[in-house]
C-alpha angles and dihedrals in degrees: 000000000000116000112268136235120257094240093050092051092047092049090052089053093046094047092049101040102246138105126241117233112233104195125191112242129180106176139027093263096057091047092050092051097053091045090051091051090051091049091054091048092041095229134121119260137188125225104213127199130180129202099257098080087059087079092073106021129029108263088220090064095054094041092050091049091051091048092052090050091046092052090053095046124109092219130052111278125189128200114213132186105214136203102005106174099197141038091249094051093047098049091045085074093063099075089041090068102253112153090204137025134190122223108198109201093152094119092054126087112271097259093046090050089054092048098052093040092053091048091054093045093050092050098041094048091058087066096040093254119143123226133217118197134186129229120186116018125280100202135208099255094248095150143356088253089061093043095054099033105116090192085083093051124107111268111227090211090062101048099079092051092045096051094042093052099041105034091219114174096216136014129218110212135203111221102147097308124123138182123260130018113340115242090199134017107279122234108209115211097233094173090057090048091051090051091050092047092053091049098056136027098214118108115266125226130208115208121193095044096159112102100009109136113257094241091055091049090052091050092048091053091050089054101049114292108137099169131034123192117222122187117125099053091046091050092048093050092047091049093049093049093045090055091046096054098035088058090067113102095228136032139104116250090248091057091047090054091048090053092049091049092051088063100033093056097059089041089056092045090059091059092046089055092050090055092050109064094164091050093234112192132190115226115262 
């Protein structure tokens, strides 16, 4: 099955009432594991990369590896370039083969966010690449004050104007979610999410998916979330398992990776199920 476009995957999720897991990967093994989990569950999945790993390995190498795995998968697999903070960074993902890119202008003033997002959209659409934007500010979980400060949340009154003026294909929202490990249990503003979902027809994205209670995830999917980003909990699990198996006195690196994968795959499947309340399944 050829790897699938972002918009097609998101439409499948929207039409069938579930959310696609977009999981941060940084090597071929992690990409292979999440694709295997998705194949077992018979759901689409998105391999998500962000610019930072490009400091120690060419992004083209990781992106190409993900694309090869996606083309061999038996379920739709997307490849997404996440959290690009500038026009230059975002459009650099186009020749690397990403079907979708995120321009994160959330720290900019409203009009500047619109300006840079539209520039990325106009350029990306020429090449058939879809664009995710962010409105409101999904923070870094530095304090409870930040976590529960609704001044950072997406304003429903702004979303129609933002989407109309930028043409973004998907919108990441801030409704009480933050990146990283939560320092306190989040309280997602589901009523705000519902209002946003009713205002615009584009798919909505929830960043900071690691650590949100399952019942809140289910509610967010019911009220419009079609993609949830997962990074921190995947990284922590990978780190724990690496330490566990590296501590053994014997074992080739290939066997160590196999052992890690044997535990990462069911761990990933659990999250895929949480995001899929109607238990949608692709045919085998």
